[in-house]
C-alpha positions, 0 to 999 in steps of 0.5 A, spaced: 489 499 545 495 503 547 494 510 547 497 514 541 503 517 543 508 521 539 514 516 538 517 511 533 513 505 534 510 502 528 505 497 531 498 495 530 496 498 536 499 505 534 497 504 527 489 504 529 491 510 533 493 514 527 487 512 523 482 514 529 486 520 530 485 522 522 478 520 522 476 525 527 480 531 523 479 528 515 474 525 511 477 519 508 476 518 500 479 514 494 482 517 488 476 517 484 472 521 489 477 527 490 473 533 491 477 540 493 471 543 496 472 538 502 477 537 507 480 530 506 485 525 506 488 520 501 491 514 505 495 509 501 499 503 502 505 501 497 505 494 498 512 492 497 513 486 502 507 482 504 500 482 502 498 479 509 500 485 513 496 489 508 490 485 509 491 486 517 491 493 516 485 493 511 482 490 517 484 495 522 481 500 517 475 496 516 473 496 524 475 503 524 470 505 519 474 508 513 477 505 507 484 506 503 487 504 497 492 498 497 497 499 491 499 492 488 506 491 484 505 485 479 512 484 479 514 484 486 519 479 488 516 478 495 509 476 493 505 473 487 499 476 486 496 470 482 498 465 487 491 463 490 493 464 497 495 471 495 489 473 490 485 471 496 488 476 501 487 482 495 480 479 494 479 480 502 482 487 502 477 489 496 471 486 500 472 490 506 471 496 501 478 498 500 480 500 493 487 497 489 491 501 485 497 499 481 504 500 484 508 501 478 515 497 477 519 502 472 525 498 472 522 492 470 519 495 464 526 500 463 521 506 462 525 512 459 519 516 456 512 519 458 510 515 452 512 508 455 509 510 461 502 511 458 503 504 455 505 501 461 500 504 466 494 502 461 496 495 460 498 493 467 491 497 470 487 493 465 490 487 467 489 488 475 482 490 473 481 484 469 484 479 474 480 482 480 474 485 477 474 492 479 476 499 476 483 501 477 483 509 478 491 511 480 498 508 480 504 510 484 511 509 482 515 503 486 522 506 488 522 512 483 528 515 481 529 523 479 527 521 472 520 518 474 519 524 479 519 529 473 513 525 470 508 530 473 502 530 469 495 529 473 494 522 469 498 517 465 495 511 461 488 513 464 490 513 471 491 518 477 498 519 478 500 520 485 506 524 484 503 529 479 505 536 480 498 538 482 498 533 488 505 535 490 503 543 490 496 542 493 496 536 498 500 535 504 504 529 504 507 524 510 510 517 509 513 512 513 518 510 507 524 505 510 520 504 517 521 511 519 517 518 518 521 521 512 519 528 512 514 529 518 512 525 524 505 523 522 502 524 529 504 532 528 501 532 521 494 529 524 494 532 531 495 539 528 491 538 522 493 545 518 493 542 511 486 542 508 488 536 503 493 530 505 496 524 502 499 519 507 503 513 505 504 507 509 508 501 507 504 495 511 510 491 512 512 496 518 506 495 522 506 489 526 504 486 532 510 488 536 516 493 535 522 491 531 528 493 527 526 494 520 530 489 517 527 484 522 520 486 520 522 484 513 525 478 515 519 476 518 515 477 512 519 473 507 521 467 512 513 467 514 511 466 507 517 461 505 514 457 511 507 458 509 509 455 502 513 449 505 507 447 510 502 447 503 507 443 500 508 438 506 500 438 506 500 436 499 504 430 500 500 428 506 494 428 502 497 424 496 500 419 501 507 421 499 513 422 502 519 427 502 523 422 498 518 421 493 
C-alpha cells in the first residue's frame, strides 16, 4: 500500500490509508449504535453511480476490520438494485457486516412538506428492508436543496436523518462531494482528531484503482456497466444458439 499523504488522490490505496488512520483514532459505529459517551465516526457512502465501486470499498473496510453504511437509491439511473447482478452486490456488502441505508431521491417524489417526507421515507425504507431482509436505520438526501436541508428533525418515517440539526451541531463533517474535499481535507480531520464525533461522507465512484478526472471516473462506471450488460446479452444468445440477427 502506498503511504498516506495529504494530497487529492482518490485511489483505493489512498482510501485504505484513510480507513486505517480513522480506526486508529475513532471507533467505527453504525447509525443505530450512536453512543455520545464514546468517541466515534459514522462513515457513510452515498451510492450515486456504481454498486461495483461500493462493493470494492466495502471489501477494503472488511479487510481493515471496520464497518460502514451504504445508502442505496431505489430510483438511481446508473444502477437497478432489483437487477440480480446489482442485488448480489448489495447482498455481498451486507454479508461483510455493513449496513445499508436509504438514499432518498426527493425529486422523484416531488417532496415539499415534512409530512410527505415522513410517508416516503417510511415506504421506501420498508421496501428496502423487505427486499434485503435487514432493518434500515437511517436515510440521507440525494442532491438536497435548501428546502430539504431545512427539514432538520432527528427522524422522519422512523429513520435517522443524516442532515438533522443535532448532527449538524454535534458532529464534525467531511465530504468528498463532486470528487473533491468540499469542506476540509479528510487527512487533516483524521490526523488532528480534534472532534469527538464525526460523520464522514464518501461516494464510492470517486475511489478507483488509478487516479483520473471525475468525469472519466463516471464514464468508467457507466460504460463498464453497459459493457457488462451487453456481455450478458451475448452470453444469453450463445447459450440458446441464437445470433445477433435473431
